[in-house]
C-alpha angles and dihedrals in degrees: 000000000000109000092223090063093059090043093054097038102081095054091045092051091046094055090047090052091237118140098183123084111237122241125243119219121209142150120237141159091222117088110227120232118261090016121179109218139167117253114278117267135172108259108253101224128181089245091057091046092054089051091049088239100132122100096214092179089060092045094052092038091058094042116145125167116239090221089061090056090046088050090055090049090054093050098041096038091233136122120273110208132195132182142150091289098038108045106126095215136016089246091061091047089055099043093046094051102253098109136037145192095032118236122258090239091062091041088058094039094055092046127031101332126219115293112243092007114052136013114232126227091218096218084142126023098244144356093260092061092041093052091049091052093048091048093048092046091054097173119228108259114254106266094213139021099267134042106209131196116188140146112277091242089065093060108106132207110302092018117114130178121230091210139013120216125202125194111207149138124254100275093054090041090056089061093048093045095050093042090055088059092046091053098044101031084220119125089201095052094113122064131183106190127175116268145109113295091258088053089061090053099045121359100051097042088049091048094052091046092051091049090055091245103102113194140176110249122216108204148149096104095123107115091208090061099039092096088069094055124075113252110283091009125133135175127249116193121190132181116249095252092054091048092051089050090053092052093049100044110030093097089066093048139082088279088084095045130092092256091066091048088062091051090050088058089056090049091055090045090053091050092052091048091052092045089059090059090064091234131110127206088256092062100035097101 
């Protein structure tokens, strides 16, 4: 990690009104120390499914949402790590680039289910639509063994994140959203595509980067993962170059103008309102 990034970060977060350090996302073959990982599971591939060689009861019995592990990483200030043996759920394995194509069981599970056998989540109306979306999405394969989420301050010399992810409520997000446009001069620089919550953190940012059209991705809409976000909180994932642009140019942006001062008042009002509930963002799950 470039030292100047960590030097500039506290002031940047302060002006945004954000009191949580963002996480960096990168792929590496080295397992970080003190890593938080899901329990190991055999990867449920389409080939195994066709051979009737997947113990689906074990897969669903050991289910753990990747966003829950990321949440723990945020709270404990430790790395959360995922790979082809430690993925938590088949959705995470797909959206993080460790598994494709997705199995028909998951295609049915995420859509309309299988009558008499499995309830569906109905995130799409039927398996045909769900399969088409998965095939068109076609996540970029993981470029290294592990996908790592960790606070930026834990990145050592020579380590560099591909993406930086912020977790924030709407007032702070308005600053990040508008600053992305200020840095890129592109009114379409922020996307909010359909996916699981982990897809908004990894698959879509990777896809845009591979297409040569890097974008910030606003995510966290997945109802199944909302329990691992604080109330009103969403994710905002930006590629490293955009983040570096934010750090180097925000002082010449709207963030130093009176309009942002008014938003800062709303941020403080929001903090006071949440303080009255007796809950903190760390316990609001």
